PyMOL Python script that loads the backbone (N, CA, C, O; Angstrom):
from pymol import cmd

cmd.read_pdbstr("""\
ATOM      1  N   UNK A   1     -37.651 -12.362  40.774  1.00  0.00           N
ATOM      2  CA  UNK A   1     -37.302 -12.974  39.733  1.00  0.00           C
ATOM      3  C   UNK A   1     -35.712 -12.808  39.446  1.00  0.00           C
ATOM      4  O   UNK A   1     -35.114 -11.738  39.554  1.00  0.00           O
ATOM      5  N   UNK A   2     -35.175 -13.940  39.094  1.00  0.00           N
ATOM      6  CA  UNK A   2     -33.624 -13.499  38.934  1.00  0.00           C
ATOM      7  C   UNK A   2     -33.267 -14.114  37.527  1.00  0.00           C
ATOM      8  O   UNK A   2     -33.906 -15.066  37.080  1.00  0.00           O
ATOM      9  N   UNK A   3     -32.222 -13.531  36.846  1.00  0.00           N
ATOM     10  CA  UNK A   3     -32.352 -14.269  35.589  1.00  0.00           C
ATOM     11  C   UNK A   3     -30.396 -13.893  35.495  1.00  0.00           C
ATOM     12  O   UNK A   3     -29.819 -12.811  35.605  1.00  0.00           O
ATOM     13  N   UNK A   4     -29.872 -15.192  35.270  1.00  0.00           N
ATOM     14  CA  UNK A   4     -28.440 -15.520  34.851  1.00  0.00           C
ATOM     15  C   UNK A   4     -28.185 -15.998  33.565  1.00  0.00           C
ATOM     16  O   UNK A   4     -29.116 -16.161  32.777  1.00  0.00           O
ATOM     17  N   UNK A   5     -26.783 -16.292  33.200  1.00  0.00           N
ATOM     18  CA  UNK A   5     -26.312 -16.610  31.989  1.00  0.00           C
ATOM     19  C   UNK A   5     -25.798 -18.207  32.728  1.00  0.00           C
ATOM     20  O   UNK A   5     -25.797 -18.309  33.954  1.00  0.00           O
ATOM     21  N   UNK A   6     -25.489 -19.074  32.074  1.00  0.00           N
ATOM     22  CA  UNK A   6     -25.860 -20.927  32.210  1.00  0.00           C
ATOM     23  C   UNK A   6     -24.769 -21.086  31.090  1.00  0.00           C
ATOM     24  O   UNK A   6     -24.706 -20.584  29.968  1.00  0.00           O
ATOM     25  N   UNK A   7     -23.973 -21.902  31.724  1.00  0.00           N
ATOM     26  CA  UNK A   7     -22.923 -22.739  30.878  1.00  0.00           C
ATOM     27  C   UNK A   7     -23.254 -23.979  30.875  1.00  0.00           C
ATOM     28  O   UNK A   7     -23.457 -24.494  31.974  1.00  0.00           O
ATOM     29  N   UNK A   8     -23.404 -24.816  29.633  1.00  0.00           N
ATOM     30  CA  UNK A   8     -22.988 -26.415  30.473  1.00  0.00           C
ATOM     31  C   UNK A   8     -22.475 -26.684  29.018  1.00  0.00           C
ATOM     32  O   UNK A   8     -22.743 -26.232  27.905  1.00  0.00           O
ATOM     33  N   UNK A   9     -21.229 -28.049  29.752  1.00  0.00           N
ATOM     34  CA  UNK A   9     -20.317 -28.685  28.687  1.00  0.00           C
ATOM     35  C   UNK A   9     -20.779 -29.968  27.798  1.00  0.00           C
ATOM     36  O   UNK A   9     -21.132 -31.008  28.354  1.00  0.00           O
ATOM     37  N   UNK A  10     -20.757 -29.849  26.586  1.00  0.00           N
ATOM     38  CA  UNK A  10     -21.722 -30.792  25.863  1.00  0.00           C
ATOM     39  C   UNK A  10     -20.600 -32.343  25.645  1.00  0.00           C
ATOM     40  O   UNK A  10     -19.490 -32.229  26.166  1.00  0.00           O
ATOM     41  N   UNK A  11     -20.802 -33.252  25.155  1.00  0.00           N
ATOM     42  CA  UNK A  11     -20.244 -34.198  24.932  1.00  0.00           C
ATOM     43  C   UNK A  11     -18.696 -34.425  24.345  1.00  0.00           C
ATOM     44  O   UNK A  11     -17.661 -35.029  24.628  1.00  0.00           O
ATOM     45  N   UNK A  12     -19.453 -33.193  22.955  1.00  0.00           N
ATOM     46  CA  UNK A  12     -18.354 -32.756  22.066  1.00  0.00           C
ATOM     47  C   UNK A  12     -17.346 -32.108  22.552  1.00  0.00           C
ATOM     48  O   UNK A  12     -16.299 -32.285  21.930  1.00  0.00           O
ATOM     49  N   UNK A  13     -17.285 -31.271  23.639  1.00  0.00           N
ATOM     50  CA  UNK A  13     -16.314 -30.710  23.875  1.00  0.00           C
ATOM     51  C   UNK A  13     -16.604 -29.266  24.142  1.00  0.00           C
ATOM     52  O   UNK A  13     -15.987 -28.519  24.901  1.00  0.00           O
ATOM     53  N   UNK A  14     -17.977 -28.906  23.154  1.00  0.00           N
ATOM     54  CA  UNK A  14     -18.369 -27.364  23.601  1.00  0.00           C
ATOM     55  C   UNK A  14     -19.028 -27.361  24.174  1.00  0.00           C
ATOM     56  O   UNK A  14     -19.675 -28.338  24.552  1.00  0.00           O
ATOM     57  N   UNK A  15     -19.243 -25.392  24.732  1.00  0.00           N
ATOM     58  CA  UNK A  15     -19.907 -25.409  25.751  1.00  0.00           C
ATOM     59  C   UNK A  15     -21.523 -24.707  24.971  1.00  0.00           C
ATOM     60  O   UNK A  15     -21.714 -24.047  23.950  1.00  0.00           O
ATOM     61  N   UNK A  16     -22.313 -25.166  25.881  1.00  0.00           N
ATOM     62  CA  UNK A  16     -23.651 -24.267  25.229  1.00  0.00           C
ATOM     63  C   UNK A  16     -24.029 -23.289  26.244  1.00  0.00           C
ATOM     64  O   UNK A  16     -23.602 -23.395  27.394  1.00  0.00           O
ATOM     65  N   UNK A  17     -24.727 -22.437  25.923  1.00  0.00           N
ATOM     66  CA  UNK A  17     -25.169 -21.237  26.578  1.00  0.00           C
ATOM     67  C   UNK A  17     -26.466 -20.652  26.503  1.00  0.00           C
ATOM     68  O   UNK A  17     -26.741 -19.934  25.542  1.00  0.00           O
ATOM     69  N   UNK A  18     -27.592 -20.955  27.730  1.00  0.00           N
ATOM     70  CA  UNK A  18     -28.569 -20.085  27.839  1.00  0.00           C
ATOM     71  C   UNK A  18     -28.504 -19.388  28.971  1.00  0.00           C
ATOM     72  O   UNK A  18     -27.525 -19.244  29.704  1.00  0.00           O
ATOM     73  N   UNK A  19     -29.734 -18.898  29.106  1.00  0.00           N
ATOM     74  CA  UNK A  19     -30.063 -18.033  30.015  1.00  0.00           C
ATOM     75  C   UNK A  19     -31.348 -18.425  30.830  1.00  0.00           C
ATOM     76  O   UNK A  19     -32.469 -18.593  30.351  1.00  0.00           O
ATOM     77  N   UNK A  20     -30.922 -18.561  32.368  1.00  0.00           N
ATOM     78  CA  UNK A  20     -32.116 -19.206  32.936  1.00  0.00           C
ATOM     79  C   UNK A  20     -32.967 -18.024  33.601  1.00  0.00           C
ATOM     80  O   UNK A  20     -32.430 -16.919  33.679  1.00  0.00           O
ATOM     81  N   UNK A  21     -34.274 -18.204  34.086  1.00  0.00           N
ATOM     82  CA  UNK A  21     -34.959 -17.330  35.060  1.00  0.00           C
ATOM     83  C   UNK A  21     -35.125 -18.159  35.551  1.00  0.00           C
ATOM     84  O   UNK A  21     -35.307 -19.281  35.079  1.00  0.00           O
ATOM     85  N   UNK A  22     -35.104 -17.759  36.887  1.00  0.00           N
ATOM     86  CA  UNK A  22     -35.252 -18.496  38.256  1.00  0.00           C
ATOM     87  C   UNK A  22     -36.523 -17.678  39.110  1.00  0.00           C
ATOM     88  O   UNK A  22     -36.220 -16.587  39.594  1.00  0.00           O
ATOM     89  N   UNK A  23     -37.646 -18.078  39.264  1.00  0.00           N
ATOM     90  CA  UNK A  23     -38.960 -17.469  39.660  1.00  0.00           C
ATOM     91  C   UNK A  23     -39.102 -17.479  41.351  1.00  0.00           C
ATOM     92  O   UNK A  23     -39.910 -16.765  41.943  1.00  0.00           O
ATOM     93  N   UNK A  24     -38.235 -18.354  41.974  1.00  0.00           N
ATOM     94  CA  UNK A  24     -38.173 -18.793  43.073  1.00  0.00           C
ATOM     95  C   UNK A  24     -38.708 -20.153  43.291  1.00  0.00           C
ATOM     96  O   UNK A  24     -38.667 -21.006  42.404  1.00  0.00           O
ATOM     97  N   UNK A  25     -39.224 -20.371  44.494  1.00  0.00           N
ATOM     98  CA  UNK A  25     -39.774 -22.109  44.593  1.00  0.00           C
ATOM     99  C   UNK A  25     -40.915 -21.750  45.555  1.00  0.00           C
ATOM    100  O   UNK A  25     -40.946 -20.691  46.181  1.00  0.00           O
ATOM    101  N   UNK A  26     -42.123 -22.989  45.648  1.00  0.00           N
ATOM    102  CA  UNK A  26     -42.356 -23.748  46.218  1.00  0.00           C
ATOM    103  C   UNK A  26     -42.850 -24.849  47.119  1.00  0.00           C
ATOM    104  O   UNK A  26     -42.484 -26.006  46.913  1.00  0.00           O
ATOM    105  N   UNK A  27     -43.717 -24.526  48.170  1.00  0.00           N
ATOM    106  CA  UNK A  27     -43.140 -25.808  48.971  1.00  0.00           C
ATOM    107  C   UNK A  27     -44.329 -27.014  48.119  1.00  0.00           C
ATOM    108  O   UNK A  27     -45.425 -26.551  47.802  1.00  0.00           O
ATOM    109  N   UNK A  28     -44.097 -28.170  47.873  1.00  0.00           N
ATOM    110  CA  UNK A  28     -45.044 -29.207  47.171  1.00  0.00           C
ATOM    111  C   UNK A  28     -46.058 -29.639  48.252  1.00  0.00           C
ATOM    112  O   UNK A  28     -45.730 -29.322  49.395  1.00  0.00           O
ATOM    113  N   UNK A  29     -47.196 -30.285  48.118  1.00  0.00           N
ATOM    114  CA  UNK A  29     -48.201 -31.273  48.930  1.00  0.00           C
ATOM    115  C   UNK A  29     -47.215 -32.126  49.837  1.00  0.00           C
ATOM    116  O   UNK A  29     -47.547 -32.260  51.015  1.00  0.00           O
ATOM    117  N   UNK A  30     -46.060 -32.703  49.413  1.00  0.00           N
ATOM    118  CA  UNK A  30     -45.658 -33.563  50.054  1.00  0.00           C
ATOM    119  C   UNK A  30     -44.466 -33.133  50.864  1.00  0.00           C
ATOM    120  O   UNK A  30     -43.649 -33.988  51.203  1.00  0.00           O
ATOM    121  N   UNK A  31     -44.269 -31.600  51.272  1.00  0.00           N
ATOM    122  CA  UNK A  31     -43.505 -30.837  51.958  1.00  0.00           C
ATOM    123  C   UNK A  31     -42.173 -30.841  51.418  1.00  0.00           C
ATOM    124  O   UNK A  31     -41.150 -30.629  52.069  1.00  0.00           O
ATOM    125  N   UNK A  32     -42.247 -31.101  50.150  1.00  0.00           N
ATOM    126  CA  UNK A  32     -40.877 -30.618  49.376  1.00  0.00           C
ATOM    127  C   UNK A  32     -40.452 -29.430  48.785  1.00  0.00           C
ATOM    128  O   UNK A  32     -41.299 -28.692  48.282  1.00  0.00           O
ATOM    129  N   UNK A  33     -39.268 -29.129  48.767  1.00  0.00           N
ATOM    130  CA  UNK A  33     -39.305 -27.760  47.762  1.00  0.00           C
ATOM    131  C   UNK A  33     -38.957 -27.726  46.447  1.00  0.00           C
ATOM    132  O   UNK A  33     -37.944 -28.299  46.044  1.00  0.00           O
ATOM    133  N   UNK A  34     -39.833 -26.995  45.594  1.00  0.00           N
ATOM    134  CA  UNK A  34     -39.907 -27.320  44.288  1.00  0.00           C
ATOM    135  C   UNK A  34     -39.228 -25.730  43.843  1.00  0.00           C
ATOM    136  O   UNK A  34     -39.551 -24.675  44.388  1.00  0.00           O
ATOM    137  N   UNK A  35     -38.438 -25.840  42.964  1.00  0.00           N
ATOM    138  CA  UNK A  35     -37.855 -24.519  42.654  1.00  0.00           C
ATOM    139  C   UNK A  35     -38.385 -23.986  41.126  1.00  0.00           C
ATOM    140  O   UNK A  35     -38.306 -24.748  40.163  1.00  0.00           O
ATOM    141  N   UNK A  36     -38.873 -22.756  41.004  1.00  0.00           N
ATOM    142  CA  UNK A  36     -39.722 -22.734  39.557  1.00  0.00           C
ATOM    143  C   UNK A  36     -38.328 -22.024  38.501  1.00  0.00           C
ATOM    144  O   UNK A  36     -37.763 -20.936  38.610  1.00  0.00           O
ATOM    145  N   UNK A  37     -38.118 -23.087  37.557  1.00  0.00           N
ATOM    146  CA  UNK A  37     -37.171 -22.228  36.422  1.00  0.00           C
ATOM    147  C   UNK A  37     -37.376 -22.563  35.368  1.00  0.00           C
ATOM    148  O   UNK A  37     -37.705 -23.712  35.070  1.00  0.00           O
ATOM    149  N   UNK A  38     -37.183 -21.369  34.353  1.00  0.00           N
ATOM    150  CA  UNK A  38     -37.024 -22.204  33.072  1.00  0.00           C
ATOM    151  C   UNK A  38     -35.943 -21.641  32.575  1.00  0.00           C
ATOM    152  O   UNK A  38     -35.389 -20.696  33.136  1.00  0.00           O
ATOM    153  N   UNK A  39     -35.373 -22.369  31.039  1.00  0.00           N
ATOM    154  CA  UNK A  39     -34.122 -21.727  30.838  1.00  0.00           C
ATOM    155  C   UNK A  39     -34.635 -21.290  29.092  1.00  0.00           C
ATOM    156  O   UNK A  39     -35.670 -21.778  28.639  1.00  0.00           O
ATOM    157  N   UNK A  40     -33.919 -20.505  28.399  1.00  0.00           N
ATOM    158  CA  UNK A  40     -33.887 -19.923  26.939  1.00  0.00           C
ATOM    159  C   UNK A  40     -32.452 -20.730  26.453  1.00  0.00           C
ATOM    160  O   UNK A  40     -31.287 -20.525  26.794  1.00  0.00           O
ATOM    161  N   UNK A  41     -33.048 -21.749  25.495  1.00  0.00           N
ATOM    162  CA  UNK A  41     -31.242 -21.764  25.209  1.00  0.00           C
ATOM    163  C   UNK A  41     -31.083 -20.809  23.996  1.00  0.00           C
ATOM    164  O   UNK A  41     -31.946 -20.369  23.237  1.00  0.00           O
ATOM    165  N   UNK A  42     -29.872 -20.627  24.020  1.00  0.00           N
ATOM    166  CA  UNK A  42     -29.208 -19.134  23.055  1.00  0.00           C
ATOM    167  C   UNK A  42     -28.753 -19.689  21.704  1.00  0.00           C
ATOM    168  O   UNK A  42     -28.828 -19.000  20.686  1.00  0.00           O
ATOM    169  N   UNK A  43     -28.258 -21.002  21.701  1.00  0.00           N
ATOM    170  CA  UNK A  43     -28.027 -21.582  20.127  1.00  0.00           C
ATOM    171  C   UNK A  43     -26.706 -20.915  20.176  1.00  0.00           C
ATOM    172  O   UNK A  43     -26.328 -20.170  19.272  1.00  0.00           O
ATOM    173  N   UNK A  44     -25.937 -21.207  21.329  1.00  0.00           N
ATOM    174  CA  UNK A  44     -24.402 -20.657  21.091  1.00  0.00           C
ATOM    175  C   UNK A  44     -23.404 -21.324  21.627  1.00  0.00           C
ATOM    176  O   UNK A  44     -23.369 -21.512  22.843  1.00  0.00           O
ATOM    177  N   UNK A  45     -22.547 -21.731  20.883  1.00  0.00           N
ATOM    178  CA  UNK A  45     -21.577 -22.536  21.337  1.00  0.00           C
ATOM    179  C   UNK A  45     -19.929 -22.301  21.454  1.00  0.00           C
ATOM    180  O   UNK A  45     -19.087 -22.343  20.557  1.00  0.00           O
ATOM    181  N   UNK A  46     -19.837 -22.150  22.271  1.00  0.00           N
ATOM    182  CA  UNK A  46     -18.044 -21.365  22.674  1.00  0.00           C
ATOM    183  C   UNK A  46     -17.187 -23.334  22.542  1.00  0.00           C
ATOM    184  O   UNK A  46     -17.390 -24.440  23.044  1.00  0.00           O
ATOM    185  N   UNK A  47     -16.411 -22.816  21.732  1.00  0.00           N
ATOM    186  CA  UNK A  47     -14.715 -23.853  21.526  1.00  0.00           C
ATOM    187  C   UNK A  47     -14.239 -23.897  23.308  1.00  0.00           C
ATOM    188  O   UNK A  47     -14.254 -22.766  23.794  1.00  0.00           O
ATOM    189  N   UNK A  48     -13.977 -24.625  23.957  1.00  0.00           N
ATOM    190  CA  UNK A  48     -13.470 -24.955  25.317  1.00  0.00           C
ATOM    191  C   UNK A  48     -11.665 -24.656  25.016  1.00  0.00           C
ATOM    192  O   UNK A  48     -11.215 -23.761  25.733  1.00  0.00           O
ATOM    193  N   UNK A  49     -11.017 -25.073  24.401  1.00  0.00           N
ATOM    194  CA  UNK A  49      -9.252 -24.529  24.018  1.00  0.00           C
ATOM    195  C   UNK A  49      -9.156 -23.792  22.958  1.00  0.00           C
ATOM    196  O   UNK A  49      -8.123 -24.220  22.443  1.00  0.00           O
ATOM    197  N   UNK A  50      -9.616 -22.828  22.179  1.00  0.00           N
ATOM    198  CA  UNK A  50      -9.397 -21.936  21.121  1.00  0.00           C
ATOM    199  C   UNK A  50      -7.604 -22.508  21.133  1.00  0.00           C
ATOM    200  O   UNK A  50      -6.632 -22.692  21.866  1.00  0.00           O
ATOM    201  N   UNK A  51      -8.123 -22.599  19.649  1.00  0.00           N
ATOM    202  CA  UNK A  51      -6.224 -22.602  19.601  1.00  0.00           C
ATOM    203  C   UNK A  51      -5.735 -21.471  18.590  1.00  0.00           C
ATOM    204  O   UNK A  51      -4.611 -21.611  18.107  1.00  0.00           O
ATOM    205  N   UNK A  52      -6.388 -20.521  18.286  1.00  0.00           N
ATOM    206  CA  UNK A  52      -5.916 -19.650  17.344  1.00  0.00           C
ATOM    207  C   UNK A  52      -6.404 -18.542  17.718  1.00  0.00           C
ATOM    208  O   UNK A  52      -7.357 -18.411  18.485  1.00  0.00           O
ATOM    209  N   UNK A  53      -5.608 -17.444  17.059  1.00  0.00           N
ATOM    210  CA  UNK A  53      -6.121 -15.637  17.817  1.00  0.00           C
ATOM    211  C   UNK A  53      -7.635 -15.865  17.299  1.00  0.00           C
ATOM    212  O   UNK A  53      -8.636 -15.758  18.008  1.00  0.00           O
ATOM    213  N   UNK A  54      -7.612 -16.181  16.007  1.00  0.00           N
ATOM    214  CA  UNK A  54      -8.996 -15.540  15.333  1.00  0.00           C
ATOM    215  C   UNK A  54     -10.194 -16.755  16.108  1.00  0.00           C
ATOM    216  O   UNK A  54     -11.335 -16.675  15.652  1.00  0.00           O
ATOM    217  N   UNK A  55      -9.963 -17.816  17.208  1.00  0.00           N
ATOM    218  CA  UNK A  55     -11.345 -18.724  17.474  1.00  0.00           C
ATOM    219  C   UNK A  55     -11.305 -17.772  19.046  1.00  0.00           C
ATOM    220  O   UNK A  55     -12.247 -17.844  19.835  1.00  0.00           O
ATOM    221  N   UNK A  56     -10.228 -17.016  19.283  1.00  0.00           N
ATOM    222  CA  UNK A  56     -10.171 -16.531  20.785  1.00  0.00           C
ATOM    223  C   UNK A  56     -11.072 -14.805  20.667  1.00  0.00           C
ATOM    224  O   UNK A  56     -11.787 -14.139  21.417  1.00  0.00           O
ATOM    225  N   UNK A  57     -10.612 -14.686  19.525  1.00  0.00           N
ATOM    226  CA  UNK A  57     -11.454 -13.246  19.476  1.00  0.00           C
ATOM    227  C   UNK A  57     -13.020 -13.487  19.085  1.00  0.00           C
ATOM    228  O   UNK A  57     -13.884 -12.880  19.718  1.00  0.00           O
ATOM    229  N   UNK A  58     -13.301 -14.201  18.243  1.00  0.00           N
ATOM    230  CA  UNK A  58     -14.660 -14.905  18.305  1.00  0.00           C
ATOM    231  C   UNK A  58     -15.683 -15.634  19.443  1.00  0.00           C
ATOM    232  O   UNK A  58     -16.876 -15.536  19.732  1.00  0.00           O
ATOM    233  N   UNK A  59     -14.355 -16.535  19.989  1.00  0.00           N
ATOM    234  CA  UNK A  59     -15.602 -16.768  21.741  1.00  0.00           C
ATOM    235  C   UNK A  59     -15.683 -15.488  22.262  1.00  0.00           C
ATOM    236  O   UNK A  59     -16.836 -15.157  22.539  1.00  0.00           O
ATOM    237  N   UNK A  60     -14.494 -14.342  22.569  1.00  0.00           N
ATOM    238  CA  UNK A  60     -14.770 -13.115  22.996  1.00  0.00           C
ATOM    239  C   UNK A  60     -16.211 -12.365  23.011  1.00  0.00           C
ATOM    240  O   UNK A  60     -16.864 -11.882  23.936  1.00  0.00           O
ATOM    241  N   UNK A  61     -16.484 -12.479  21.370  1.00  0.00           N
ATOM    242  CA  UNK A  61     -17.209 -11.457  20.823  1.00  0.00           C
ATOM    243  C   UNK A  61     -18.737 -11.978  21.064  1.00  0.00           C
ATOM    244  O   UNK A  61     -19.677 -11.285  21.454  1.00  0.00           O
ATOM    245  N   UNK A  62     -18.760 -13.652  20.669  1.00  0.00           N
ATOM    246  CA  UNK A  62     -19.722 -14.741  21.284  1.00  0.00           C
ATOM    247  C   UNK A  62     -20.197 -14.024  22.826  1.00  0.00           C
ATOM    248  O   UNK A  62     -21.310 -13.525  22.991  1.00  0.00           O
ATOM    249  N   UNK A  63     -19.253 -14.074  23.775  1.00  0.00           N
ATOM    250  CA  UNK A  63     -19.376 -13.943  25.194  1.00  0.00           C
ATOM    251  C   UNK A  63     -19.973 -12.805  25.371  1.00  0.00           C
ATOM    252  O   UNK A  63     -21.016 -12.754  26.023  1.00  0.00           O
ATOM    253  N   UNK A  64     -19.401 -11.687  24.811  1.00  0.00           N
ATOM    254  CA  UNK A  64     -19.785 -10.167  24.740  1.00  0.00           C
ATOM    255  C   UNK A  64     -21.375 -10.112  24.705  1.00  0.00           C
ATOM    256  O   UNK A  64     -22.085  -9.536  25.529  1.00  0.00           O
ATOM    257  N   UNK A  65     -21.840 -10.907  23.458  1.00  0.00           N
ATOM    258  CA  UNK A  65     -23.093 -10.895  23.015  1.00  0.00           C
ATOM    259  C   UNK A  65     -23.842 -11.340  23.815  1.00  0.00           C
ATOM    260  O   UNK A  65     -24.755 -10.545  24.037  1.00  0.00           O
ATOM    261  N   UNK A  66     -23.902 -12.145  24.312  1.00  0.00           N
ATOM    262  CA  UNK A  66     -24.691 -12.963  25.286  1.00  0.00           C
ATOM    263  C   UNK A  66     -24.480 -12.283  26.289  1.00  0.00           C
ATOM    264  O   UNK A  66     -25.375 -12.481  27.111  1.00  0.00           O
ATOM    265  N   UNK A  67     -23.768 -11.606  26.619  1.00  0.00           N
ATOM    266  CA  UNK A  67     -24.092 -10.441  28.546  1.00  0.00           C
ATOM    267  C   UNK A  67     -25.030  -9.342  27.915  1.00  0.00           C
ATOM    268  O   UNK A  67     -25.921  -8.812  28.578  1.00  0.00           O
ATOM    269  N   UNK A  68     -24.779  -9.028  26.592  1.00  0.00           N
ATOM    270  CA  UNK A  68     -25.651  -7.775  26.258  1.00  0.00           C
ATOM    271  C   UNK A  68     -27.214  -8.518  26.204  1.00  0.00           C
ATOM    272  O   UNK A  68     -28.301  -7.955  26.338  1.00  0.00           O
ATOM    273  N   UNK A  69     -26.999  -9.662  26.015  1.00  0.00           N
ATOM    274  CA  UNK A  69     -28.529 -10.458  25.871  1.00  0.00           C
ATOM    275  C   UNK A  69     -28.847 -10.378  26.903  1.00  0.00           C
ATOM    276  O   UNK A  69     -29.895  -9.748  27.047  1.00  0.00           O
ATOM    277  N   UNK A  70     -28.166 -10.945  28.232  1.00  0.00           N
ATOM    278  CA  UNK A  70     -28.801 -11.000  29.799  1.00  0.00           C
ATOM    279  C   UNK A  70     -28.980  -9.611  30.318  1.00  0.00           C
ATOM    280  O   UNK A  70     -29.607  -9.537  31.374  1.00  0.00           O
ATOM    281  N   UNK A  71     -28.558  -8.503  29.792  1.00  0.00           N
ATOM    282  CA  UNK A  71     -28.911  -7.433  30.055  1.00  0.00           C
ATOM    283  C   UNK A  71     -29.993  -6.983  29.550  1.00  0.00           C
ATOM    284  O   UNK A  71     -30.420  -5.955  30.077  1.00  0.00           O
ATOM    285  N   UNK A  72     -30.698  -7.503  28.525  1.00  0.00           N
ATOM    286  CA  UNK A  72     -31.458  -7.201  27.809  1.00  0.00           C
ATOM    287  C   UNK A  72     -32.748  -7.635  28.505  1.00  0.00           C
ATOM    288  O   UNK A  72     -33.744  -7.022  28.890  1.00  0.00           O
ATOM    289  N   UNK A  73     -32.319  -9.082  28.527  1.00  0.00           N
ATOM    290  CA  UNK A  73     -33.770  -9.533  29.236  1.00  0.00           C
ATOM    291  C   UNK A  73     -34.044  -9.117  30.357  1.00  0.00           C
ATOM    292  O   UNK A  73     -35.237  -9.169  30.655  1.00  0.00           O
ATOM    293  N   UNK A  74     -32.997  -8.512  31.472  1.00  0.00           N
ATOM    294  CA  UNK A  74     -32.795  -7.934  32.973  1.00  0.00           C
ATOM    295  C   UNK A  74     -33.718  -6.843  33.097  1.00  0.00           C
ATOM    296  O   UNK A  74     -34.499  -6.529  33.996  1.00  0.00           O
ATOM    297  N   UNK A  75     -33.298  -6.071  31.390  1.00  0.00           N
ATOM    298  CA  UNK A  75     -34.466  -5.114  31.613  1.00  0.00           C
ATOM    299  C   UNK A  75     -35.657  -5.052  30.923  1.00  0.00           C
ATOM    300  O   UNK A  75     -36.271  -4.019  31.190  1.00  0.00           O
ATOM    301  N   UNK A  76     -36.280  -5.864  30.037  1.00  0.00           N
ATOM    302  CA  UNK A  76     -37.456  -6.442  29.737  1.00  0.00           C
ATOM    303  C   UNK A  76     -38.233  -6.710  31.401  1.00  0.00           C
ATOM    304  O   UNK A  76     -39.150  -6.146  31.998  1.00  0.00           O
ATOM    305  N   UNK A  77     -37.331  -7.846  31.715  1.00  0.00           N
ATOM    306  CA  UNK A  77     -37.825  -7.925  33.181  1.00  0.00           C
ATOM    307  C   UNK A  77     -38.328  -6.737  34.280  1.00  0.00           C
ATOM    308  O   UNK A  77     -39.461  -6.837  34.751  1.00  0.00           O
ATOM    309  N   UNK A  78     -37.636  -5.845  34.593  1.00  0.00           N
ATOM    310  CA  UNK A  78     -37.826  -4.262  35.160  1.00  0.00           C
ATOM    311  C   UNK A  78     -39.004  -3.976  34.692  1.00  0.00           C
ATOM    312  O   UNK A  78     -40.026  -3.892  35.372  1.00  0.00           O
ATOM    313  N   UNK A  79     -38.888  -3.759  33.125  1.00  0.00           N
ATOM    314  CA  UNK A  79     -40.478  -3.110  32.735  1.00  0.00           C
ATOM    315  C   UNK A  79     -41.575  -3.849  32.547  1.00  0.00           C
ATOM    316  O   UNK A  79     -42.492  -3.250  31.986  1.00  0.00           O
ATOM    317  N   UNK A  80     -41.847  -5.406  32.958  1.00  0.00           N
ATOM    318  CA  UNK A  80     -42.576  -5.947  33.134  1.00  0.00           C
ATOM    319  C   UNK A  80     -43.200  -5.398  34.471  1.00  0.00           C
ATOM    320  O   UNK A  80     -44.414  -5.243  34.604  1.00  0.00           O
ATOM    321  N   UNK A  81     -42.184  -5.086  35.549  1.00  0.00           N
ATOM    322  CA  UNK A  81     -42.264  -5.474  36.976  1.00  0.00           C
ATOM    323  C   UNK A  81     -42.986  -3.881  37.143  1.00  0.00           C
ATOM    324  O   UNK A  81     -43.802  -3.667  38.040  1.00  0.00           O
ATOM    325  N   UNK A  82     -42.663  -3.059  36.383  1.00  0.00           N
ATOM    326  CA  UNK A  82     -43.024  -1.685  36.409  1.00  0.00           C
ATOM    327  C   UNK A  82     -44.359  -1.286  36.007  1.00  0.00           C
ATOM    328  O   UNK A  82     -44.855  -0.209  36.338  1.00  0.00           O
ATOM    329  N   UNK A  83     -45.082  -2.371  35.115  1.00  0.00           N
ATOM    330  CA  UNK A  83     -45.993  -1.834  34.105  1.00  0.00           C
ATOM    331  C   UNK A  83     -47.291  -2.878  34.737  1.00  0.00           C
ATOM    332  O   UNK A  83     -48.409  -2.852  34.222  1.00  0.00           O
TER     333      UNK A  83
END
""", "prot")
cmd.dss("prot")
cmd.show_as("cartoon", "prot")
cmd.util.cbc("prot")
cmd.orient("prot")
């Protein structure tokens, strides 16, 4: 299993962050490869072009928080694998 932080640009110009859980792939009856993925939306939105120092600082804090959440999810995955 692979866990990664993904981002998506919204129509209003913000960036939405989510965690992607990739569980591999399987071959369907049609012979096509189907990727087994699930997403967890983090309800965190970043501004694309911050204009003030306050906005830049807020984005940096949010980005660091999301990276910590990603590490937490990876630790939980390893914990589940070991038990």
